[in-house]
C-alpha positions as CSV (number, residue, x, y, z in Angstrom):
1,X,98.8,103.4,86.3
2,X,100.4,105.2,83.4
3,X,103.8,104.1,82.1
4,X,105.3,107.5,82.8
5,X,104.2,107.4,86.4
6,X,105.7,103.9,86.8
7,X,109.0,105.0,85.2
8,X,109.1,108.1,87.5
9,X,108.6,106.0,90.6
10,X,111.2,103.4,89.6
11,X,113.7,106.2,88.8
12,X,113.0,107.7,92.2
13,X,113.6,104.4,93.9
14,X,116.9,103.9,92.1
15,X,118.4,107.3,92.8
16,X,117.2,107.5,96.4
17,X,119.0,105.1,98.8
18,X,116.2,105.5,101.5
19,X,114.0,103.4,99.2
20,X,116.4,100.4,99.2
21,X,114.8,97.9,101.5
22,X,115.7,94.4,102.4
23,X,112.3,93.2,103.6
24,X,109.2,92.2,101.7
25,X,107.1,94.7,99.8
26,X,104.3,96.5,101.6
27,X,100.9,96.2,100.0
28,X,97.3,97.3,100.6
29,X,94.3,95.9,98.9
30,X,91.6,98.2,97.5
31,X,89.3,96.9,100.2
32,X,91.8,97.9,102.9
33,X,92.1,101.4,101.4
34,X,88.4,101.8,101.3
35,X,87.9,100.5,104.9
36,X,90.5,103.0,106.2
37,X,88.9,105.9,104.3
38,X,85.5,105.0,105.6
39,X,86.8,104.8,109.2
40,X,88.5,108.2,108.7
41,X,85.3,109.7,107.4
42,X,83.7,109.2,110.8
43,X,86.2,111.6,112.4
44,X,86.7,114.0,109.4
45,X,84.4,113.7,106.4
46,X,86.1,116.6,104.7
47,X,89.6,115.0,104.5
48,X,90.3,111.3,104.9
49,X,93.6,109.5,104.9
50,X,94.4,105.9,104.4
51,X,98.0,105.4,105.6
52,X,100.0,102.7,103.9
53,X,103.4,103.4,105.3
54,X,104.9,106.4,107.1
55,X,108.7,106.4,108.0
56,X,111.3,109.0,108.6
57,X,112.3,108.8,104.9
58,X,108.9,108.6,103.1
59,X,105.2,108.4,103.5
60,X,102.6,106.8,101.3
61,X,99.0,107.6,101.8
62,X,95.7,107.7,99.9
63,X,93.9,111.0,100.6
64,X,90.3,111.8,99.9
65,X,89.0,115.3,100.1
66,X,85.4,116.3,99.9
67,X,85.8,120.0,100.9
68,X,88.7,122.5,100.7
69,X,91.0,122.7,103.6
70,X,93.4,125.6,104.2
71,X,96.6,126.3,102.3
72,X,99.8,124.8,103.6
73,X,103.5,124.5,103.0
74,X,105.5,121.7,104.6
75,X,109.0,122.4,106.0
76,X,110.1,118.9,105.2
77,X,109.1,116.4,102.5
78,X,108.5,116.9,98.8
79,X,105.1,115.5,97.7
80,X,103.9,113.7,94.6
81,X,100.1,113.6,94.1
82,X,98.7,111.1,91.6
83,X,95.0,111.9,91.0
84,X,92.9,108.7,91.2
85,X,89.4,110.2,91.0
86,X,87.5,113.4,91.1
87,X,88.5,116.9,90.1
88,X,89.6,120.0,92.0
89,X,91.4,123.4,91.6
90,X,94.9,123.2,92.9
91,X,96.9,126.4,93.6
92,X,100.6,126.1,94.2
93,X,103.4,128.7,94.8
94,X,102.7,132.2,95.8
95,X,102.3,133.4,99.4
96,X,100.3,131.9,102.2
97,X,97.8,134.4,103.6
98,X,96.4,134.0,107.1
99,X,93.3,135.9,108.1
100,X,93.8,138.9,110.3
101,X,92.9,138.1,113.9
102,X,93.2,134.4,113.3
103,X,90.4,132.2,112.1
104,X,90.0,128.5,111.3
105,X,92.7,126.7,109.4
106,X,90.3,126.4,106.4
107,X,90.5,130.2,106.1
108,X,94.2,130.1,105.1
109,X,94.6,130.9,101.4
110,X,97.3,131.6,98.8
111,X,97.9,134.9,97.0
112,X,99.6,135.0,93.5
113,X,99.9,131.2,93.1
114,X,99.5,129.2,89.9
115,X,96.0,127.7,89.5
116,X,95.2,124.5,87.6
117,X,92.4,122.0,87.6
118,X,93.4,118.4,88.2
119,X,91.7,115.3,86.9
120,X,92.3,111.5,87.2
121,X,95.6,110.5,85.8
122,X,97.3,113.9,86.5
123,X,100.5,114.0,88.5
124,X,101.6,116.9,90.6
125,X,105.0,117.4,92.2
126,X,105.0,119.8,95.2
127,X,108.6,120.7,96.3
128,X,109.4,121.1,100.0
129,X,108.2,124.5,101.4
130,X,105.9,125.2,98.4
131,X,102.5,126.5,99.3
132,X,99.7,124.3,98.0
133,X,95.9,124.4,98.3
134,X,93.0,122.5,96.8
135,X,90.9,125.6,96.8
136,X,87.8,124.1,95.2
137,X,86.7,120.5,95.1
138,X,84.5,120.0,92.0
139,X,83.9,116.3,92.8
140,X,85.3,114.3,95.7
141,X,89.1,114.1,95.1
142,X,91.1,111.0,95.8
143,X,94.8,110.9,95.2
144,X,97.9,108.8,96.0
145,X,100.3,111.0,98.1
146,X,104.0,110.0,98.2
147,X,106.1,112.2,100.4
148,X,109.9,111.6,100.5
149,X,112.9,113.0,102.4
150,X,110.7,113.4,105.4
151,X,112.8,113.8,108.5
152,X,110.5,115.0,111.2
153,X,107.4,113.4,112.7
């Protein structure tokens, strides 16, 4: 993990009281993450999630995407994505566009957003209510997702 990511996470923990815990740390081994992702692949091979911890204040997951899903904006919870492996085109901002007459969730897109290609080591901050969409998965994308200030479940 890069020094800047470590410093950012430490700073977040220091300024956000929801991160002050009295119990022991929570940890997942690489084998546990892999096992959860493999189990999730049986149900949804396009998007798998290994959940480390999910509370009312924060969520920590490892997400693996093999195909694009639809655009989304969360009403609660700012997200940080730290890209572990793979590459993809990420579009953020702009306006969510739903197909006329409905359609599958994967058909939801973004108009007039900012596009960037993400690679291992990149960090993305997605503020609450910001449209975001991995519109193209160049190679299977795995990232650490940290969501904080989550109040709804």
